N, C-alpha and C positions, 0 to 999 in steps of 0.2 A: 495157584497162589491162594494160600490160606488166609481168610480175613479173620482177625482175632476181635475181642470184645471191645477194644479201643478203636480199632478200624471201623467196626460197625457203629460206634457211638459217633465218630467223626462223619461217617456216611449218613447217618440219620439227621445230625445237625446241618450238613450241607444241603439236604433235601428240605427239610423244615424252615432254615434260615438261609437261603441261597445268596443273600445279598450282604452278609456280615463279613467283617474282616477277619483275617487269620489270627490277628490279636485277641479279638473278641472270641473267636472259637476256642482259642487256648485257654482263656479265662474262664469261659463256661465250662469246658471240660477239666479244668484243674490240672492242666499239663503246661510244660514249658513251651513257648512259642516255636523254639528249635525243633523239639519233639514232633509237634503237630506239622510243622513244615516238612520235616523228613517223611512222616507218614503219608502226607499228601503227595509229596514227589514219588514215593514208592507205589501208591495206589494208582498214580497216573502212569508210571513207567510199566506197571504189571498190567495195565489195560482195564482195571476196575473203574476208574474214573476216566470217562471217554472225551468229556468236554464240559464246558461252561456256558452259559448263556440263557436267554429266556426260551421258554415254549411258546411258540406262537399258534394262533388259531388260524387255519386256512379259511374258515367261514368269515372271520373278521378281516381277513385280506381279499374278500370279494369271491372266494372259491368255497361255497356252502355244500356242494355236492360231493360226497365222499364215496369212493368205489374200490372194491378190491377186484383187480383184474388178474385172473390165472392165465399164464402164457405157456403154450406148449411150444417147444424149440426143436428144430431139426438137430439130430445127434452131431455133436462136435462143434456146435455154433453157440453154445451158453455163454461164453465169455465175450463173444462178439456182440450178441444180443443185449447183455448186460451193459456193455460199453454205451451201446446205442441208446438204451433206456435212461442212462445217466444224463443224457443231453436233453431230454424232456423234462421241462420244469414242473410240469403238473404231476410227475411222477415223484412222490415224495419218500418212498421206501421201496426197495425191491429185494427179494429174498430167493435163494434156490430152495426148492421145497421137494418132498416126496409126494407121492399120491397123484391126483388128477391134473398134473400140470408139472413143468420144470421150474417156473418162477412164479411168484406171487408178488404184485405190486400194489401199492396203496397210491390212489390217484385222486387229486383234488381238482375240482372244475367248478366253472362260473355256473353252469347250469346242465341240463341234460344234453343239450345240443353240442356244448363244449365238450362233454364227456365222451360223446359219440365221435368227435373230431379227434380226440387223443386216442381213442381205441383204434379208430381207422389208421392213424399214423403207426401205431404200434403193429397193426396187422400188415401193413406194407413193407415192414422191416424185413431185410433179408435174414432167413433163418427162422423166422416165426411162422409157425404151422397154423395155429389157431388159438382163440383167446375165449375166456368165459368170464363175464362180468357179474359181479354182485354189488348192487347198490346199498349203501348204508342208510337205514331208516333213521335210527337214533343211537348214540353212543350210550352203552349202558355201564361200562366201566372205563373211566379215564385211564390213560397211560400213566401207570404208576410205579415206583420202586420202593416205597417206604415199607409195605407190607413184607416184601422179599428181604429187605434188610433187617427187618425185626426178626424174621424167621432164622437168618443166617446169624444174628446176634445170639439168638436163644440156643441155637446149635453150638456156637462157639463157647458160649458160658457153660453149656452142658458138657462139652469136651474138657474144657479147662477144669471144671470140677471134677470129672472122672479121672483126669490125668494126676490131679493133686491127691485124690483118694489112693489111686494106685502107687504113687510115690511114697506116701504115708505107710501104706501096707508094706511096701518093699522095704523100707527103713527099719519097720518093727517087726 
């Protein structure tokens, strides 16, 4: 799904001012409310917008220890292990990956002892061969989307400009 310049402006606004109304977004962007709503609906339907809501801090929820746990899985058991991991509340993300393991999880824990308990739970899951854990010392770049949206917007603007120049050349 191609994101055009208006889509990118909408996404930027959603990221910068997430608690604003659709009516206010339309006013800020200078588009009709119906146009904005149709764009939002399409961006959701196409999977560009995957959800709304606050971003929460695991540390503020009493889980200040963050770790990445690489999990090696017995062949043919990836889906089963993934389903079991989803049942562990401290596993806040899990991805299938290439490289030194089959799954990469992000784990939030109360302390190092709790982290070890979560890892031991994972190790005991059927289909898990071994794990490798990396404890996070400090976050250097917060999870963010605004720079990527800016890049997409710049590429969309450049593409639109090139399309307009090509159309003008073809007409003359």
